[in-house]
N, C-alpha and C positions, 0 to 999 in steps of 0.2 A: 209562605212556601214559594220558591221561585219556579215558575212554569213557563212554557214556551211563549205565550203572549207577552209576558214581561221581558223575555229575552229579545223578542222582536222590537221592543221599544228602546233597547239599549243603543248607545252610539255605535256606529259602524266600526268594525274592527279594522285595523290596518292590514295590508297585505302581508301574509305570513308565508314566506317562501325561503327563509334563510336556512343556514346549515343546521341550526338547532331550533326547530319549530316549537318544541315544548317550552323553550325559554321565552319565545315571543308570546305564546299563549299565557304563560305565567305572568309576564309583564302586563298583559292586557287585563287579565282578571284582577291582578293586584291594583291596577289603575282604577278599575270599577269600584273596588272596595274602598280605596283611599279617597275617592271623590264622592262617595255616598251613593253611587248608582246601585251598588249591592249593599245590603244592610245585614247586621248581625242576625243570625238565624235563617237567612235565606238559604234555601236548599240548592245545591249545585249538582244537577244531574249530568253525568258525563255525556250521555247520548244527546241531550238537548244542547249542551254547549258545543259539542262536535258539529251538530247540524247547523247551529247558528254561525259557527266559524267556517263551515264548509271544509271540515277536516275529518280525518279518521279519529276514532276514540283514543288511539294510543298516545299522541302528543298531549291531548287534554288530560288523560289520566296521569301522565308523567308530570304535567304542570301542577295538578292538584296535590300530588305527593310532595312536590317542592314547597308549595304554599302551606301545606300542613307542617312540614319541617320548620318553616319560618314563622309559624304562628298565625297566619292569615285565615286559615280555615281549620275546621275540626272535623273529626269523623264520629258519626253517631251509629250505634248498632242498628242494622236494618234500614238505615236512612241514608247512608253514604256521607257525602261531604256537605257541610254547612259553613257559611261565613262566620268566623269567630268574632267575639266581641273584643274590639281594640280599646286600649286604655291610654290616656295621655301619659301616665307615669311610665308605662311599658315602652311607649314610643320614645320618650325623653331619655330613658335609661339606655336604650339601644343606640341612640345617637351619641350619648355620652361615651359609650364604648368606642364608637367610631371616632370620636374626637381624640380619645387616648391613643388609639392605634395610628391614626393619621399624624398625630403629633410626633410619635416615635419615628414614623416614616420620614417626616420632614427633617427631624434631627439627624437621621442617618444620611439623608440626601444632602445635607449641608456640607458634609465632608467628601462627597463624591460627585456632585453635580458639575457639569462642564459649562464652559462659557457659552457654547452653542445652545445648551439646554436652558440656561437662564435667559438667553436672548429670545428663545422660543416662548418662555413664560411671559416675557414682556409683550411679545406679539399677541399672545392669546388674551392677555388682559386688555390690550388696545381693541382687539376684535370684540371682546365681551362688552366693553363700554360702548363701542359703536352700535352693536346690536341693541343694547338697551336704549340708546338714544333714538334708534329707529323703531322702537316698540316691537322689536323682534325677540320675544321671549324664547322661542325655540332656538334661535341662533345663539342667544346669550347662554342658555342652559348647555348647549353643545360645547361652546367655548370653555365654560366653567368646568365641564366634565373633562375635557382634554387637558386643561391646566392641572387639575388635581391628579389626573392619571400620569402626567409627565413627572410630577413630584414623586409619586408613589414608585414609578419605575426607576427613577434616579436613585432611590434608596437601596436598590439591589437586594431586596428581601422578599422573595416570592411568597413566603408563608404569611408575612404581615400584609402584603398587598392582597393576598387571597382573603384574609380576614376582613380587611377594609372593604373589599368588593362585596363580601357577604353581608356586612352590616349596612352597607350603602343601599341594599335592597329595600330598606325600610323608608328611604326617601322617595316620595311619590314621583312618578313620571307622568306628567300631565299630557297624555296623548290626546290630540285633537281639540284641546280647549282654546277658546279665544283668549287674547291678551288679558282682558279684564278679569277673566275667571282663572287665570293661571298664576298662583302664588310663586314667588321665588323659592327655589329649593335651597338657596344659600345666599348669604350676603355676597355682593359682587366685587367687593374691594379686597384685593389680595396683595396690596403693595407692601405691607409689613412682612408678609411671608417671603415674597420675592427678595426684598432687601436683605433679610436675614440669610437666605440661601446664597445670595451673591457674595456676602461677606464671610461666609463659612461659619456663621454663628449658630451652632447646633441648638443650644438651649433657647436662643431667641426664636429660631424657626419652630421649635416644639411649642413654645408658648403662643406664638402668633397663630399657628395652625389650630391649636386647642381652642383659643379664644374665638377664632373664625367659626369653627364648627359649633361651639356652644351658643354663640350668638345666633347662628343660622338655625340651630335647634329651637331656640326660644321663639324666634320670629315665625318659623314654620308651624310650631305647635299652636301659636296664637291664631294663625291663619286657619288651621284645621279646626280649631275650637269654634271660630266664627262660622265655619261651614257646617257645623253641627255633627262632626265626626265622633267626637268624644261624648260619652254618656254624661 
């Protein structure tokens, strides 16, 4: 059972003052689950979490509702929320769906993306490589996120982009971890994707994005296995 002394031992939460505080709370709790700070069966008391985060109970309750919908927590009669048991197959299936959706987004982007947008993709890839060379995993992850977001927006399909964003929630966000403890959330090479987009090759872009995400899934799944997340 998760009680307040254990909460006090958790890593310090980032400052939460954005427009959507419940989203920041959700990301933080999800991070604790995906990094093993919270384990399957741990009880999540709304009032204790709110006290730990120095927030009202409302954004915490909203965050737990979202985490329940995404399968990270479960509700027990008369017990409230508990951390759900995550499985490797469930994680891999969700990232497979993400690969399919982002592959379609890349295919659509190939017929719509502008020269300025492809130039921006090249810049982001250069930034990503520089961050990795400097052992700056935070910067590398940020550049990778912006690169994928640029492709998704170029596809001009809000519904598919929304679906991709939803399934991307299952990719851990390693808040506050040192470089050596922070696995890559994806492979950092996007050259084949960018080349296909530049040439307007829709099927090539689809295949390259799908391969990129499935390779990333396999790599991250192994990292999480080594961390002891899967049963």
